[in-house]
Each structure stands twice: as C-alpha cells, then as structure tokens.
C-alpha positions as CSV (number, residue, x, y, z in Angstrom):
1,M,0.0,0.0,0.0
2,L,1.2,3.5,-1.0
3,T,-0.3,6.6,0.6
4,F,-0.1,10.3,0.0
5,I,-1.5,13.7,0.8
6,H,-2.2,15.9,-2.2
7,T,-2.7,19.7,-2.0
8,A,-2.4,22.7,-4.3
9,D,-3.2,26.4,-4.7
10,V,-2.5,27.5,-1.1
11,H,-1.4,31.0,-2.4
12,L,0.5,32.1,0.7
13,D,1.0,35.9,0.6
14,A,-1.7,36.4,-2.0
15,P,-2.9,40.0,-2.0
16,L,-6.5,39.4,-0.7
17,Q,-7.1,43.1,-1.1
18,S,-10.8,42.9,0.0
19,L,-9.8,42.0,3.5
20,A,-7.9,45.3,4.2
21,G,-7.0,45.4,7.9
22,L,-7.7,41.7,8.4
23,Y,-5.0,40.7,5.9
24,E,-2.4,39.5,8.4
25,L,-5.0,37.6,10.4
26,R,-6.0,35.8,7.3
27,Q,-2.4,35.0,6.4
28,D,-2.0,33.5,9.8
29,D,-5.0,31.3,8.9
30,F,-3.2,30.1,5.7
31,R,0.0,29.3,7.7
32,S,-2.1,27.4,10.3
33,T,-3.7,25.4,7.5
34,M,-0.3,24.4,6.2
35,R,0.6,23.3,9.8
36,R,-2.6,21.3,9.9
37,I,-1.7,19.6,6.6
38,R,1.8,18.9,7.9
39,D,0.3,17.3,11.0
40,L,-2.0,15.2,8.8
41,V,0.9,14.0,6.8
42,W,2.7,13.0,10.0
43,D,-0.3,11.4,11.8
44,K,-1.2,9.3,8.8
45,Q,2.4,8.4,8.2
46,V,1.9,8.8,4.4
47,D,4.6,8.0,1.9
48,F,4.5,11.4,0.1
49,W,3.2,14.9,0.4
50,L,2.4,16.1,-3.1
51,I,2.0,19.9,-3.7
52,A,0.9,20.8,-7.2
53,G,1.8,24.5,-7.6
54,D,0.9,28.0,-6.5
55,L,2.1,27.3,-3.0
56,M,3.1,30.9,-2.5
57,E,3.2,34.1,-4.5
58,Y,6.3,34.9,-6.6
59,H,5.4,38.6,-6.8
60,G,4.9,39.8,-3.2
61,G,5.8,36.6,-1.5
62,R,7.8,37.3,1.7
63,R,11.1,35.8,2.8
64,S,9.6,35.1,6.2
65,T,6.9,33.0,4.6
66,A,9.5,31.1,2.6
67,L,11.4,30.5,5.8
68,F,8.2,29.3,7.4
69,L,7.8,26.7,4.6
70,R,11.4,25.6,4.8
71,D,11.1,24.9,8.5
72,L,7.7,23.2,8.1
73,F,9.0,20.8,5.5
74,A,12.2,20.1,7.4
75,S,10.1,19.1,10.4
76,L,8.6,16.2,8.3
77,A,12.0,14.7,7.3
78,P,12.4,12.1,6.0
79,V,8.9,12.1,4.5
80,P,9.3,13.3,0.8
81,V,7.6,16.6,-0.1
82,C,7.3,16.8,-3.9
83,I,6.6,20.2,-5.3
84,A,5.8,21.3,-8.8
85,P,5.9,25.1,-9.2
86,G,2.8,26.8,-10.8
87,N,2.1,30.0,-12.7
88,H,2.0,32.0,-9.5
89,D,5.3,30.6,-8.1
90,P,7.4,29.7,-11.2
91,W,10.8,28.2,-11.0
92,R,12.8,31.4,-11.4
93,P,16.5,32.1,-10.5
94,D,15.5,34.7,-8.0
95,S,12.6,32.8,-6.4
96,F,12.9,31.6,-2.8
97,Y,12.7,28.1,-4.2
98,Q,16.2,28.5,-5.7
99,T,17.8,31.1,-3.3
100,L,17.1,29.3,0.0
101,E,18.6,26.0,1.1
102,W,15.9,23.4,1.6
103,S,16.0,20.2,3.6
104,S,16.9,17.0,1.7
105,N,13.3,15.7,1.9
106,V,12.1,18.5,-0.4
107,Y,12.0,17.5,-4.1
108,W,11.6,20.4,-6.6
109,F,10.3,19.9,-10.1
110,T,11.8,22.3,-12.7
111,P,10.9,23.2,-16.3
112,E,12.8,20.1,-17.3
113,W,10.8,17.0,-16.6
114,G,12.0,15.3,-13.4
115,A,11.6,11.8,-12.1
116,F,12.5,11.0,-8.4
117,E,13.0,7.4,-7.7
118,F,12.1,5.8,-4.4
119,P,13.2,2.1,-4.7
120,E,12.2,1.3,-1.1
121,K,8.7,2.2,-2.1
122,S,8.9,0.8,-5.6
123,C,7.7,4.2,-6.8
124,V,8.7,7.0,-9.1
125,V,7.3,10.6,-8.7
126,Y,7.3,12.6,-11.9
127,G,6.8,16.3,-12.3
128,W,7.2,19.5,-14.2
129,G,7.3,23.1,-13.0
130,F,6.4,26.5,-14.7
131,P,9.5,28.4,-15.9
132,H,7.5,31.7,-15.9
133,P,3.8,32.7,-15.3
134,H,2.6,32.2,-18.9
135,V,2.7,28.8,-20.5
136,Y,0.2,28.1,-23.3
137,E,1.4,24.7,-24.6
138,S,0.9,21.3,-23.0
139,P,4.0,20.3,-21.0
140,L,3.1,16.6,-21.7
141,I,4.4,17.1,-25.2
142,T,8.0,16.7,-23.8
143,F,7.2,14.1,-21.2
144,P,9.9,11.4,-21.7
145,G,7.8,8.5,-20.5
146,K,7.7,6.5,-17.3
147,L,10.6,4.4,-16.0
148,D,10.7,0.6,-16.0
149,G,11.1,-1.6,-13.0
150,Y,8.7,0.2,-10.6
151,Q,5.3,-0.8,-9.3
152,H,3.9,2.7,-8.7
153,H,4.0,5.9,-10.8
154,L,2.8,9.3,-9.5
155,M,2.9,12.7,-11.2
156,V,2.7,16.2,-9.8
157,L,1.5,18.9,-12.3
158,H,0.1,22.4,-12.3
159,A,-2.1,22.4,-15.4
160,S,-5.5,23.0,-16.9
161,I,-7.6,20.0,-18.0
162,L,-9.2,20.8,-21.3
163,T,-12.9,20.1,-21.1
164,S,-16.1,21.3,-22.8
165,A,-17.0,23.3,-19.6
166,K,-16.4,27.1,-19.5
167,E,-13.0,27.8,-18.0
168,E,-13.0,30.0,-14.9
169,H,-9.2,30.2,-15.0
170,H,-7.0,30.9,-18.0
171,P,-6.0,27.5,-19.5
172,Y,-2.3,27.7,-18.7
173,A,-0.3,24.6,-19.5
174,P,-3.4,23.0,-21.1
175,V,-3.5,19.2,-21.1
176,S,-6.2,16.7,-22.2
177,L,-7.4,13.7,-20.3
178,Q,-6.2,11.6,-23.2
179,E,-2.7,12.9,-22.7
180,L,-2.8,12.1,-19.0
181,E,-4.1,8.6,-19.7
182,G,-1.2,8.1,-22.1
183,T,1.4,8.7,-19.5
184,G,0.4,5.5,-17.7
185,M,0.4,7.1,-14.3
186,D,-1.4,5.5,-11.3
187,Y,-2.3,9.0,-10.2
188,V,-1.8,12.6,-11.4
189,A,-1.8,15.2,-8.6
190,L,-3.1,18.4,-10.3
191,G,-3.2,22.1,-9.3
192,H,-4.4,25.4,-10.8
193,I,-8.2,25.0,-10.6
194,H,-9.5,25.9,-7.2
195,K,-12.7,23.9,-7.4
196,P,-12.2,20.3,-6.4
197,A,-12.6,17.8,-9.3
198,Q,-11.8,14.1,-9.9
199,F,-11.3,12.5,-13.2
200,T,-12.1,8.8,-13.9
201,H,-9.9,6.6,-16.1
202,P,-12.0,5.2,-19.0
203,E,-10.6,1.7,-18.6
204,T,-10.2,1.2,-14.8
205,R,-13.3,3.4,-13.9
206,Q,-11.4,4.7,-10.9
207,P,-10.0,8.2,-10.3
208,F,-6.6,8.7,-11.7
209,A,-6.2,12.5,-11.6
210,A,-7.7,15.2,-9.4
211,Y,-7.7,18.8,-8.3
212,P,-8.0,19.0,-4.5
213,G,-9.1,22.7,-4.7
214,S,-7.6,25.4,-2.5
215,P,-7.2,24.3,1.1
216,E,-8.3,27.7,2.4
217,G,-10.8,29.8,0.5
218,L,-9.4,32.9,-1.3
219,T,-12.6,34.4,-2.8
220,T,-16.4,34.1,-2.3
221,K,-16.4,31.5,-5.1
222,E,-14.4,29.2,-2.8
223,D,-17.1,28.8,-0.1
224,G,-17.8,25.8,2.1
225,P,-15.4,23.2,3.3
226,R,-11.9,23.3,1.8
227,C,-10.0,20.0,1.7
228,V,-6.9,18.1,0.8
229,L,-6.9,14.6,-0.8
230,Y,-5.7,11.5,1.0
231,G,-4.8,8.8,-1.4
232,E,-4.4,5.1,-0.9
233,L,-2.9,3.1,-3.8
234,S,-3.0,-0.7,-3.3
235,D,-0.4,-3.1,-4.6
236,S,-2.8,-4.1,-7.3
237,G,-3.1,-0.5,-8.5
238,A,-6.6,0.3,-7.0
239,L,-6.8,3.9,-5.9
240,K,-9.0,5.3,-3.2
241,L,-9.2,9.1,-2.7
242,S,-10.7,10.8,0.4
243,E,-11.4,14.4,1.1
244,I,-10.2,15.8,4.4
245,A,-11.3,19.2,5.5
246,V,-8.3,21.4,6.7
247,M,-9.5,25.0,6.5
248,Q,-9.3,27.3,9.5
249,R,-12.6,29.1,8.7
250,Q,-15.2,28.7,6.0
251,I,-16.4,31.2,3.5
252,R,-20.2,31.1,3.7
253,K,-22.8,32.6,1.4
254,R,-26.4,33.2,2.6
255,E,-29.4,34.5,0.8
256,L,-32.2,36.2,2.8
257,T,-35.6,37.1,1.3
258,L,-37.0,40.3,2.8
259,G,-40.7,39.5,2.3
260,G,-42.7,42.3,3.9
261,I,-39.9,44.1,5.6
262,E,-40.5,47.9,5.8
263,T,-37.9,49.1,8.4
264,M,-34.3,48.6,9.4
265,E,-35.4,47.3,12.8
266,Q,-37.5,44.6,11.2
267,L,-34.6,43.7,8.8
268,I,-32.1,43.5,11.7
269,D,-34.4,41.3,13.6
270,Q,-34.8,39.0,10.6
271,I,-31.0,38.8,10.1
272,E,-30.4,38.0,13.8
273,R,-32.7,35.0,13.5
274,A,-31.3,33.9,10.2
275,L,-27.6,34.0,11.4
276,A,-28.2,32.7,14.9
277,H,-26.5,29.4,14.2
278,E,-23.6,30.6,12.0
279,K,-20.1,30.3,13.4
280,D,-18.6,33.6,14.4
281,T,-15.2,32.4,13.0
282,D,-16.6,32.2,9.5
283,M,-16.6,34.7,6.7
284,L,-20.2,35.5,5.8
285,Y,-21.4,37.1,2.5
286,V,-25.1,37.8,2.8
287,T,-27.3,38.7,-0.2
288,L,-30.6,40.4,0.5
289,T,-33.2,39.5,-2.1
290,G,-36.9,39.5,-2.8
291,E,-39.5,42.3,-2.9
292,R,-39.4,45.1,-0.4
293,A,-41.6,48.1,0.3
294,T,-41.0,50.8,-2.3
295,H,-40.3,53.4,0.4
296,F,-37.6,51.2,2.1
297,V,-34.0,50.7,0.9
298,P,-31.8,48.5,3.1
299,A,-28.7,50.4,4.5
300,T,-26.0,47.8,4.0
301,D,-23.4,49.9,5.8
302,V,-25.5,50.0,8.9
303,L,-25.9,46.2,8.7
304,K,-22.2,45.7,8.4
305,Q,-21.5,47.9,11.4
306,R,-24.1,46.1,13.4
307,F,-22.9,42.6,12.8
308,S,-19.2,43.0,12.1
309,S,-18.3,42.6,15.8
310,R,-19.7,39.1,15.8
311,F,-18.1,37.6,12.7
312,F,-14.6,37.6,11.4
313,V,-15.9,39.0,8.1
314,I,-19.4,39.9,7.1
315,Q,-20.6,41.6,3.9
316,F,-24.1,42.5,2.8
317,Y,-25.3,42.9,-0.8
318,D,-28.6,44.4,-1.7
319,Q,-30.3,42.7,-4.6
320,T,-33.9,43.5,-3.5
321,W,-36.5,45.2,-5.7
322,P,-39.5,47.4,-4.7
323,D,-43.0,46.0,-4.6
324,V,-44.2,47.9,-7.6
325,D,-47.5,46.9,-9.1
326,A,-46.2,45.7,-12.4
327,D,-49.6,44.6,-13.7
328,K,-51.0,48.0,-13.1
329,L,-48.0,49.7,-14.9
330,M,-48.4,47.3,-17.8
331,A,-52.1,48.1,-18.1
332,E,-51.5,51.8,-18.0
333,G,-48.9,51.7,-20.7
334,G,-46.2,54.3,-20.6
335,V,-42.5,53.7,-21.0
336,W,-42.1,51.5,-18.0
337,G,-45.3,49.6,-18.7
338,R,-44.3,48.9,-22.3
339,W,-40.8,47.7,-21.2
340,L,-42.3,45.3,-18.6
341,T,-44.7,44.0,-21.2
342,K,-41.8,43.3,-23.6
343,L,-39.8,41.5,-20.9
344,A,-42.9,39.3,-20.1
345,Q,-43.1,38.4,-23.7
346,W,-39.4,37.6,-24.0
347,E,-39.6,35.4,-20.8
348,E,-42.5,33.5,-22.3
349,Q,-40.6,32.9,-25.6
350,A,-37.3,32.1,-24.0
351,A,-35.5,29.1,-25.4
352,D,-34.3,27.7,-22.1
353,E,-34.1,28.3,-18.3
354,A,-30.8,30.1,-18.5
355,E,-32.3,32.7,-20.9
356,R,-35.4,33.0,-18.7
357,E,-33.3,33.7,-15.7
358,K,-31.5,36.5,-17.5
359,I,-34.8,38.1,-18.4
360,R,-36.0,37.8,-14.8
361,E,-32.9,39.6,-13.7
362,A,-33.6,42.4,-16.2
363,R,-37.1,42.6,-14.8
364,K,-35.8,43.0,-11.3
365,E,-33.5,45.8,-12.4
366,A,-36.4,47.5,-14.2
367,L,-38.5,47.3,-11.1
368,A,-35.7,48.6,-8.9
369,R,-35.3,51.6,-11.3
370,I,-39.1,52.2,-11.2
371,G,-39.1,52.1,-7.4
372,G,-36.4,54.7,-7.3
373,S,-38.0,57.0,-9.8
374,G,-40.4,58.6,-7.3
375,R,-43.5,56.8,-8.5
C-alpha cells in the first residue's frame, strides 16, 4: 500500500485586497492550515506529500513566509515533499525556491521533466514546473515516459484540464485527459483549478487524476469546506481518494428574502434570527433579495457595522427590488409599462431556463429603477 496527501493552490501571501485590515490575520489562517496539513501527513504516516503548484506568490511573497515553509517541510523529514511550481510561483532564478537552502526531503520539479526514484517504495514521482507565469502549450508534449522496474507511478503537475466546460481560469499549461491517460500514471496530482474535481480513467473506472481545490478559501467562489486529498494506492493499483477538510474558517454565502420588511429594525431582527446558528469564525457574505416596500431601501453599511463585531468577516449585498404593481403599470402603458410587457413576452418565448433567468434579472433591475424614480 502506498499513501499520499495531495494539496495545491495555497497561495501564501496572496494580496486578498478585499480584507484590508484583516489581511495579516487571514495570512495566519493560511499558515495554520499548512501546519494542519503537515500534522495530517505525520499522523497518517503517508509516503508522500504532493504539492501541485501555487504554494506561494512569486510577486509579493515574503522571505519570512518562505522560511516558514522551509522549517515546516524540514520538520517532516524524511517524508518526501514533492513540489511542482505553478504559474503564481514559477521556478525562477530569483525565487525563494532557488535562493534558499531546503532540507533533503524536499524535491523540486523544474521546467525540465523530473523523475525522483524511491526504490524502497517501488515508486517514481514525476513532475514539471512552470518556468514563468505564462505557458500556453501542454508540458506533456515533452514528457519522456515512465521508468521501467517500478510498481507505482505518480505525477505532480500544475495544469488546466481541457474540457467542454467554460473555464473560470486561464487555460495555462493545457492538457487533455487523453494525454494524461497516455502517461500510464497511477495518479496525477493536479493544481491550478481551485474547485475540487476528480477524473475517472476510461478503462479502470477509478479516479486517476484530481484537483483538491484550494485548502483555504481565497474568494467568495471558494465557499464551504476546503480540503486536501488523502490517497491510498493498493499493490494491485486500485486507488481510493478521500477528502479531508483542513480550513481554519469557511467562506459562507447566505441569501435572505426580505418579504414584507419595511424598516431597518425589522430587517435587523430577521437577520439576527437567520444568522443565529452561524459560526462567528466564518466569513459571511449575505445577499438580500426579494420584494421590499417601495419606500424602504436596506442600509447595508448599517448592517455591516451592526454585525461586524460578531463575525470575522461579514458583507451585505442588496439585490432586492421594490413591490411595484407591475400589472398596473403594464395596463396603464407608458415607457415602464411597455418595457415590462416586452420583458414578459421575452420570458414566455425564452428558449431555455438560462435565458429566462437573465430576463427575470432584467425585470428585477427595471422594477428597482421604477421604485427609485419617485412613483
């Protein structure tokens, strides 16, 4: 049995500009998460810690952070820590990866394909690192192939899997699943995409490549539990992957419907009830939605001030619309009435639900404008 912990996209020292005065506290979260992963590696006595890029920021990354990583990895010796630099932390001559002296259990992959052999484990770990932030060709074009005489073959790679889905990230170092299958790896530890994803081999029907996602959320898109992957590779080649949550605090998104709210006091009371069971250590992003009284507009600054002492981070977004009598406006005609009528027709004729949702959003915006026009 071969075991490993796989993580990627930690982004130590990332700007996180939206956090302002909380920046250093959040950076302490990120370092604590790395210590938690280190403890997991040690407690489970895994064979490898695989880190698939964007461990820290090349631009803006601090020497103190690099020294923290150096000491963290050294504390795990002799457990191998195999790192493939990504587009945010490329293998550059002036990077801390090259200018600091790292312990002997840290294995760096460079822009030349590397293969580290571990005969006592009958395993080879392959990898490739970004030479600079922008790579637009598949690094697998130059992959020399796997070595003979070993039972297990792992790969660490920061890359974009090409799929039919719309890419949220720029497809740097694009590779196809067919290319990955062709390498003959038992497992490919991927980084770059912050949303967890696992890919199944067409023949074995088991996962053979995966993104663990970022272990600590960086943006509101990265809400909920954030995990690393624990892998167990049997002698027969069967792979089992398990997600293990490691984050210090969650990013949580909540949507609250106002209903018949007409005053700030009523709204604050509703929010108090809705957030009563939320953890105060979490980062909350609350969207107010639904119809509201035309005369009432939620004061989000007041709400933030009221609740900021309870939560590490809380933000409010107002996406409500006034309870304008749309049917009456449409019956009366006029500019707004004709526009609402046209939107109703477009919604009825929409080709699919996605198009209908866009039209509904346009209707909300129109009603909001009508409510603020003094009618």
